BALOBA-1460 file (C-alpha; in Angstrom, 3 decimals):
// residues 204
<rec num="1" residu="x" x="17.276" y="-4.015" z="23.493"/>
<rec num="2" residu="x" x="18.268" y="-4.482" z="19.441"/>
<rec num="3" residu="x" x="20.635" y="-2.315" z="17.714"/>
<rec num="4" residu="x" x="17.374" y="-1.193" z="15.595"/>
<rec num="5" residu="x" x="15.419" y="0.023" z="18.966"/>
<rec num="6" residu="x" x="18.409" y="1.521" z="20.170"/>
<rec num="7" residu="x" x="18.556" y="3.740" z="16.647"/>
<rec num="8" residu="x" x="14.434" y="4.198" z="17.092"/>
<rec num="9" residu="x" x="14.399" y="5.466" z="20.646"/>
<rec num="10" residu="x" x="18.014" y="7.582" z="20.181"/>
<rec num="11" residu="x" x="16.906" y="11.160" z="18.416"/>
<rec num="12" residu="x" x="20.168" y="12.171" z="16.953"/>
<rec num="13" residu="x" x="21.330" y="8.471" z="16.343"/>
<rec num="14" residu="x" x="17.762" y="8.139" z="14.197"/>
<rec num="15" residu="x" x="18.834" y="11.352" z="12.490"/>
<rec num="16" residu="x" x="22.198" y="9.761" z="11.426"/>
<rec num="17" residu="x" x="20.594" y="6.429" z="10.560"/>
<rec num="18" residu="x" x="17.968" y="8.205" z="8.474"/>
<rec num="19" residu="x" x="20.992" y="10.399" z="6.417"/>
<rec num="20" residu="x" x="22.531" y="7.157" z="5.588"/>
<rec num="21" residu="x" x="19.876" y="5.890" z="4.405"/>
<rec num="22" residu="x" x="17.628" y="9.006" z="1.689"/>
<rec num="23" residu="x" x="19.301" y="12.024" z="0.324"/>
<rec num="24" residu="x" x="17.928" y="15.317" z="1.968"/>
<rec num="25" residu="x" x="14.732" y="16.540" z="1.102"/>
<rec num="26" residu="x" x="13.695" y="13.254" z="-1.211"/>
<rec num="27" residu="x" x="11.979" y="10.350" z="0.609"/>
<rec num="28" residu="x" x="13.650" y="7.275" z="-1.545"/>
<rec num="29" residu="x" x="16.296" y="5.350" z="-0.850"/>
<rec num="30" residu="x" x="20.135" y="5.660" z="-1.860"/>
<rec num="31" residu="x" x="21.232" y="3.372" z="-4.524"/>
<rec num="32" residu="x" x="23.749" y="2.107" z="-2.175"/>
<rec num="33" residu="x" x="20.349" y="0.513" z="-0.223"/>
<rec num="34" residu="x" x="18.448" y="-0.507" z="-2.821"/>
<rec num="35" residu="x" x="21.799" y="-2.324" z="-3.647"/>
<rec num="36" residu="x" x="23.269" y="-4.216" z="-0.777"/>
<rec num="37" residu="x" x="20.747" y="-3.608" z="2.051"/>
<rec num="38" residu="x" x="17.338" y="-4.164" z="0.565"/>
<rec num="39" residu="x" x="18.197" y="-7.869" z="-1.431"/>
<rec num="40" residu="x" x="18.705" y="-9.281" z="2.251"/>
<rec num="41" residu="x" x="16.022" y="-7.708" z="4.013"/>
<rec num="42" residu="x" x="12.677" y="-8.065" z="1.446"/>
<rec num="43" residu="x" x="11.527" y="-10.765" z="-0.554"/>
<rec num="44" residu="x" x="10.408" y="-11.444" z="-4.059"/>
<rec num="45" residu="x" x="9.031" y="-14.578" z="-4.878"/>
<rec num="46" residu="x" x="9.587" y="-16.736" z="-7.420"/>
<rec num="47" residu="x" x="8.305" y="-15.090" z="-11.015"/>
<rec num="48" residu="x" x="7.435" y="-11.946" z="-9.836"/>
<rec num="49" residu="x" x="8.263" y="-9.054" z="-11.692"/>
<rec num="50" residu="x" x="8.925" y="-5.465" z="-11.322"/>
<rec num="51" residu="x" x="9.491" y="-3.223" z="-14.317"/>
<rec num="52" residu="x" x="11.968" y="-0.973" z="-14.475"/>
<rec num="53" residu="x" x="9.925" y="2.074" z="-14.690"/>
<rec num="54" residu="x" x="8.015" y="1.679" z="-11.167"/>
<rec num="55" residu="x" x="9.214" y="3.829" z="-8.370"/>
<rec num="56" residu="x" x="10.402" y="1.379" z="-5.865"/>
<rec num="57" residu="x" x="11.106" y="3.328" z="-2.603"/>
<rec num="58" residu="x" x="10.979" y="0.975" z="0.337"/>
<rec num="59" residu="x" x="13.486" y="1.079" z="3.108"/>
<rec num="60" residu="x" x="14.820" y="-1.943" z="5.279"/>
<rec num="61" residu="x" x="13.334" y="-1.014" z="8.414"/>
<rec num="62" residu="x" x="9.918" y="-2.015" z="7.349"/>
<rec num="63" residu="x" x="8.732" y="-4.975" z="5.335"/>
<rec num="64" residu="x" x="8.681" y="-5.055" z="1.730"/>
<rec num="65" residu="x" x="7.343" y="-8.799" z="-0.118"/>
<rec num="66" residu="x" x="6.113" y="-9.446" z="-3.420"/>
<rec num="67" residu="x" x="4.739" y="-12.776" z="-3.832"/>
<rec num="68" residu="x" x="5.121" y="-15.125" z="-6.417"/>
<rec num="69" residu="x" x="4.019" y="-14.978" z="-10.133"/>
<rec num="70" residu="x" x="2.682" y="-11.109" z="-8.896"/>
<rec num="71" residu="x" x="3.555" y="-8.115" z="-11.130"/>
<rec num="72" residu="x" x="4.334" y="-4.217" z="-10.306"/>
<rec num="73" residu="x" x="3.419" y="-2.336" z="-13.480"/>
<rec num="74" residu="x" x="5.020" y="0.553" z="-14.754"/>
<rec num="75" residu="x" x="4.657" y="3.949" z="-13.588"/>
<rec num="76" residu="x" x="3.729" y="2.563" z="-10.415"/>
<rec num="77" residu="x" x="4.942" y="4.091" z="-6.469"/>
<rec num="78" residu="x" x="5.811" y="1.526" z="-3.719"/>
<rec num="79" residu="x" x="6.299" y="3.130" z="-0.378"/>
<rec num="80" residu="x" x="6.991" y="1.505" z="2.705"/>
<rec num="81" residu="x" x="8.273" y="4.770" z="4.713"/>
<rec num="82" residu="x" x="5.781" y="4.801" z="7.146"/>
<rec num="83" residu="x" x="4.500" y="0.835" z="6.951"/>
<rec num="84" residu="x" x="5.459" y="-2.603" z="5.859"/>
<rec num="85" residu="x" x="3.699" y="-3.581" z="2.555"/>
<rec num="86" residu="x" x="2.876" y="-6.968" z="1.994"/>
<rec num="87" residu="x" x="2.035" y="-7.912" z="-1.657"/>
<rec num="88" residu="x" x="0.616" y="-11.625" z="-2.246"/>
<rec num="89" residu="x" x="0.533" y="-14.096" z="-4.799"/>
<rec num="90" residu="x" x="-0.600" y="-13.983" z="-8.263"/>
<rec num="91" residu="x" x="-1.407" y="-10.392" z="-7.956"/>
<rec num="92" residu="x" x="-0.853" y="-6.896" z="-10.239"/>
<rec num="93" residu="x" x="-0.601" y="-3.562" z="-9.454"/>
<rec num="94" residu="x" x="-1.432" y="-2.290" z="-12.428"/>
<rec num="95" residu="x" x="0.164" y="0.988" z="-14.285"/>
<rec num="96" residu="x" x="-0.035" y="4.777" z="-12.543"/>
<rec num="97" residu="x" x="-0.429" y="3.124" z="-8.876"/>
<rec num="98" residu="x" x="1.187" y="4.414" z="-6.038"/>
<rec num="99" residu="x" x="0.545" y="2.142" z="-3.044"/>
<rec num="100" residu="x" x="2.489" y="3.504" z="0.516"/>
<rec num="101" residu="x" x="2.253" y="1.472" z="3.646"/>
<rec num="102" residu="x" x="0.845" y="0.036" z="5.789"/>
<rec num="103" residu="x" x="-0.717" y="-1.811" z="3.201"/>
<rec num="104" residu="x" x="-1.074" y="-5.896" z="3.678"/>
<rec num="105" residu="x" x="-2.207" y="-6.948" z="-0.350"/>
<rec num="106" residu="x" x="-3.940" y="-10.543" z="-0.237"/>
<rec num="107" residu="x" x="-3.161" y="-13.486" z="-2.886"/>
<rec num="108" residu="x" x="-5.136" y="-13.056" z="-6.747"/>
<rec num="109" residu="x" x="-6.305" y="-9.657" z="-6.944"/>
<rec num="110" residu="x" x="-5.780" y="-6.858" z="-9.524"/>
<rec num="111" residu="x" x="-5.441" y="-3.639" z="-9.397"/>
<rec num="112" residu="x" x="-6.263" y="-1.843" z="-12.324"/>
<rec num="113" residu="x" x="-4.348" y="1.635" z="-13.178"/>
<rec num="114" residu="x" x="-4.350" y="5.423" z="-11.268"/>
<rec num="115" residu="x" x="-5.256" y="3.500" z="-7.961"/>
<rec num="116" residu="x" x="-4.323" y="5.348" z="-4.644"/>
<rec num="117" residu="x" x="-3.608" y="3.124" z="-1.857"/>
<rec num="118" residu="x" x="-2.149" y="4.995" z="1.169"/>
<rec num="119" residu="x" x="-2.337" y="4.005" z="5.276"/>
<rec num="120" residu="x" x="-0.856" y="7.143" z="5.633"/>
<rec num="121" residu="x" x="-2.687" y="10.034" z="6.666"/>
<rec num="122" residu="x" x="-1.002" y="14.187" z="7.614"/>
<rec num="123" residu="x" x="-2.395" y="15.872" z="10.699"/>
<rec num="124" residu="x" x="-3.977" y="19.354" z="9.877"/>
<rec num="125" residu="x" x="-5.526" y="19.994" z="13.148"/>
<rec num="126" residu="x" x="-2.936" y="22.913" z="14.718"/>
<rec num="127" residu="x" x="-3.432" y="25.759" z="12.043"/>
<rec num="128" residu="x" x="-0.237" y="27.490" z="13.302"/>
<rec num="129" residu="x" x="2.007" y="24.614" z="11.522"/>
<rec num="130" residu="x" x="2.165" y="24.290" z="8.233"/>
<rec num="131" residu="x" x="0.464" y="20.400" z="7.430"/>
<rec num="132" residu="x" x="3.788" y="19.050" z="5.772"/>
<rec num="133" residu="x" x="5.406" y="19.209" z="9.557"/>
<rec num="134" residu="x" x="2.571" y="18.155" z="11.239"/>
<rec num="135" residu="x" x="2.683" y="14.687" z="12.764"/>
<rec num="136" residu="x" x="1.692" y="11.352" z="10.517"/>
<rec num="137" residu="x" x="-0.590" y="9.070" z="11.655"/>
<rec num="138" residu="x" x="-0.811" y="5.698" z="10.144"/>
<rec num="139" residu="x" x="-3.647" y="2.548" z="9.635"/>
<rec num="140" residu="x" x="-2.855" y="-0.637" z="8.044"/>
<rec num="141" residu="x" x="-4.883" y="-1.476" z="4.514"/>
<rec num="142" residu="x" x="-6.228" y="-4.934" z="3.826"/>
<rec num="143" residu="x" x="-6.942" y="-5.782" z="0.778"/>
<rec num="144" residu="x" x="-7.765" y="-9.478" z="0.931"/>
<rec num="145" residu="x" x="-8.118" y="-12.448" z="-1.612"/>
<rec num="146" residu="x" x="-10.024" y="-12.281" z="-4.600"/>
<rec num="147" residu="x" x="-10.551" y="-8.336" z="-5.188"/>
<rec num="148" residu="x" x="-11.020" y="-6.256" z="-7.946"/>
<rec num="149" residu="x" x="-10.117" y="-2.349" z="-7.731"/>
<rec num="150" residu="x" x="-10.890" y="-0.182" z="-10.900"/>
<rec num="151" residu="x" x="-8.656" y="2.434" z="-12.253"/>
<rec num="152" residu="x" x="-8.711" y="5.923" z="-10.869"/>
<rec num="153" residu="x" x="-9.890" y="4.569" z="-7.132"/>
<rec num="154" residu="x" x="-8.759" y="5.490" z="-3.667"/>
<rec num="155" residu="x" x="-8.663" y="3.082" z="-0.554"/>
<rec num="156" residu="x" x="-7.570" y="5.154" z="2.578"/>
<rec num="157" residu="x" x="-6.147" y="4.530" z="5.417"/>
<rec num="158" residu="x" x="-7.651" y="1.528" z="8.086"/>
<rec num="159" residu="x" x="-10.043" y="0.695" z="5.072"/>
<rec num="160" residu="x" x="-10.247" y="-3.541" z="5.198"/>
<rec num="161" residu="x" x="-12.183" y="-5.113" z="1.587"/>
<rec num="162" residu="x" x="-12.874" y="-8.464" z="2.348"/>
<rec num="163" residu="x" x="-12.424" y="-11.349" z="0.060"/>
<rec num="164" residu="x" x="-13.810" y="-11.087" z="-3.345"/>
<rec num="165" residu="x" x="-15.944" y="-8.021" z="-3.340"/>
<rec num="166" residu="x" x="-15.522" y="-5.207" z="-6.307"/>
<rec num="167" residu="x" x="-14.393" y="-1.789" z="-6.121"/>
<rec num="168" residu="x" x="-16.016" y="0.347" z="-9.458"/>
<rec num="169" residu="x" x="-13.893" y="2.589" z="-11.087"/>
<rec num="170" residu="x" x="-13.036" y="5.591" z="-10.097"/>
<rec num="171" residu="x" x="-14.344" y="5.317" z="-6.563"/>
<rec num="172" residu="x" x="-13.679" y="6.958" z="-2.999"/>
<rec num="173" residu="x" x="-13.256" y="3.940" z="-0.268"/>
<rec num="174" residu="x" x="-12.999" y="4.888" z="2.992"/>
<rec num="175" residu="x" x="-14.896" y="2.214" z="4.913"/>
<rec num="176" residu="x" x="-14.910" y="-0.887" z="5.103"/>
<rec num="177" residu="x" x="-16.451" y="-3.130" z="2.106"/>
<rec num="178" residu="x" x="-17.072" y="-6.698" z="3.280"/>
<rec num="179" residu="x" x="-16.629" y="-9.631" z="1.393"/>
<rec num="180" residu="x" x="-18.669" y="-10.429" z="-2.182"/>
<rec num="181" residu="x" x="-20.028" y="-6.890" z="-2.622"/>
<rec num="182" residu="x" x="-19.849" y="-4.649" z="-5.327"/>
<rec num="183" residu="x" x="-19.818" y="-1.177" z="-3.713"/>
<rec num="184" residu="x" x="-18.922" y="2.437" z="-5.871"/>
<rec num="185" residu="x" x="-19.036" y="6.022" z="-5.902"/>
<rec num="186" residu="x" x="-17.720" y="9.150" z="-4.403"/>
<rec num="187" residu="x" x="-17.417" y="8.004" z="-0.811"/>
<rec num="188" residu="x" x="-18.221" y="4.220" z="-1.968"/>
<rec num="189" residu="x" x="-21.521" y="2.188" z="-0.923"/>
<rec num="190" residu="x" x="-22.415" y="-0.722" z="-1.384"/>
<rec num="191" residu="x" x="-24.872" y="-2.201" z="-4.583"/>
<rec num="192" residu="x" x="-24.505" y="-5.891" z="-4.784"/>
<rec num="193" residu="x" x="-23.676" y="-8.511" z="-2.902"/>
<rec num="194" residu="x" x="-23.698" y="-12.169" z="-3.269"/>
<rec num="195" residu="x" x="-26.381" y="-14.538" z="-2.893"/>
<rec num="196" residu="x" x="-24.904" y="-17.726" z="-2.195"/>
<rec num="197" residu="x" x="-28.376" y="-19.252" z="-1.521"/>
<rec num="198" residu="x" x="-29.745" y="-18.178" z="-4.839"/>
<rec num="199" residu="x" x="-26.089" y="-17.865" z="-6.402"/>
<rec num="200" residu="x" x="-26.503" y="-14.685" z="-8.013"/>
<rec num="201" residu="x" x="-25.620" y="-11.370" z="-7.367"/>
<rec num="202" residu="x" x="-28.395" y="-9.474" z="-5.701"/>
<rec num="203" residu="x" x="-28.652" y="-4.847" z="-5.585"/>
<rec num="204" residu="x" x="-29.233" y="-3.855" z="-1.652"/>
């Protein structure tokens, strides 16, 4: 059993490790974690950019990859505390976006402004316990290559966005969206698909 597995299996060791990594009542890593541990456990591709005013709440115990020539713009938040965040090449994470793992983002993806992509949900079923104290559940979000997500959209846990699909601004995506389609609304519904026989987008 690895040392990480031993720590995760022992509640006392796990609490101690988390205290060393994360300040009390906060959800971001300590400075020494950012400067010493993360550079060895995370990967940033060549010519990738993380703007100075973005918030990188990334921890060494879950994966984080930023592919070559990708950019995370100012005021974005990336959090891998409950699941890995993997971002491909030539991808743009726009101003004010929030990405909470587990999330996998492909190549040549565009996220406009103020988009929330969260693989995390809080439990709420027990009315005798505050929602903030109930167990969380995680389902990976997969965003395939060449996807474009319009501003102010929300992508919920467990959703898969197929290759080259388009999500209209302000949409709330609660179900998978097939490749080469356009989805809009709350909840988002597919309104167009690309017809490869006719080489054009068709309304559905």
